[in-house]
C-alpha positions in Angstrom: 8.0 -4.1 10.9 5.4 -3.2 8.2 4.9 -6.1 5.8 3.6 -5.1 2.4 2.3 -7.6 -0.1 1.6 -6.4 -3.6 -0.8 -8.6 -5.5 0.0 -8.7 -9.3 -1.5 -10.4 -12.2 0.6 -12.6 -14.6 1.4 -9.5 -16.6 2.9 -7.6 -13.7 -0.1 -5.3 -13.1 -0.9 -4.5 -9.5 -4.4 -5.7 -8.5 -4.2 -4.9 -4.8 -2.1 -4.4 -1.8 -2.0 -5.6 1.8 0.0 -4.0 4.6 0.2 -5.3 8.2 2.2 -4.3 11.2 3.9 -1.2 12.7 7.3 0.0 11.7 8.6 0.6 15.2 10.7 3.5 14.1 11.1 5.8 17.1 8.5 6.2 19.9 4.9 5.3 19.5 2.9 8.3 18.2 6.0 9.8 16.5 6.7 6.9 14.0 7.4 8.7 10.7 7.7 5.5 8.8 4.2 4.3 9.8 2.8 7.8 9.2 4.3 7.9 5.7 3.1 4.4 4.8 -0.4 5.2 6.1 -0.6 8.5 4.2 0.5 6.8 0.9 -1.9 3.9 1.1 -4.9 5.9 2.3 -4.3 8.6 -0.4 -4.1 5.9 -3.1 -7.4 4.4 -2.0 -9.1 7.8 -1.7 -7.7 8.9 -5.1 -9.1 5.7 -6.8 -12.5 6.4 -5.2 -12.5 10.1 -6.1 -10.9 10.1 -9.5 -11.9 6.8 -11.1 -15.0 4.7 -11.6 -13.1 1.5 -10.7 -14.6 -0.8 -8.1 -12.6 -2.0 -5.1 -12.8 -3.5 -1.7 -10.8 -2.1 1.2 -10.4 -2.6 4.9 -8.3 -1.1 7.6 -7.7 -1.8 11.2 -5.6 0.9 12.9 -5.0 -1.0 16.1 -3.6 -4.0 14.2 -1.9 -1.8 11.7 -3.5 -3.5 8.7 -4.8 -2.2 5.4 -6.0 -4.2 2.4 -7.2 -3.0 -1.0 -8.2 -4.9 -4.1 -9.8 -4.0 -7.3 -13.1 -5.8 -7.9 -12.7 -5.7 -11.7 -10.2 -4.6 -14.3 -8.3 -1.5 -13.1 -8.3 1.5 -15.4 -5.1 3.1 -16.6 -5.6 5.8 -14.0 -5.9 3.3 -11.1 -2.8 1.4 -12.3 -0.9 4.7 -12.3 -2.0 5.4 -8.7 -1.0 1.9 -7.7 2.4 2.2 -9.4 2.9 5.5 -7.6 2.1 3.9 -4.3 4.5 1.1 -4.9 7.2 3.6 -5.9 6.6 5.6 -2.7 6.7 2.5 -0.5 9.9 1.4 -2.2 11.5 4.8 -1.6 10.6 4.6 2.1 12.2 1.2 2.3 15.3 2.5 0.7 15.5 5.6 2.9 14.7 3.9 6.3 15.7 0.2 5.7 14.2 -3.2 5.4 14.0 -3.6 9.2 11.1 -1.2 9.1 9.3 -2.1 5.9 9.4 -5.2 3.7 7.8 -5.4 0.3 6.9 -8.7 -1.4 5.1 -9.4 -4.6 2.6 -12.2 -5.0 1.1 -13.3 -8.3 -2.6 -13.9 -8.1 
């Protein structure tokens, strides 16, 4: 199962995300849930880097199936939109494939 933690401030704005684990949907190498989650989170991070001036810290470990991303300062409107889009996409994957493959939790920081 992929466990997603969305880090939010007291106003409900996403400040970062952490994903860990593998979905286990189908055979290794053909897991469309893992592929979809990976594509969404990496695209969000790449988009923040390319289209905004916002600072962030990120780390990934493909073997462990982990990815972390946090803004190092106040996120711009554009970055917040990218994060909201990521969360929507992850939620849609959970709805389509089930909570046994992806769990999403929110943690106030």
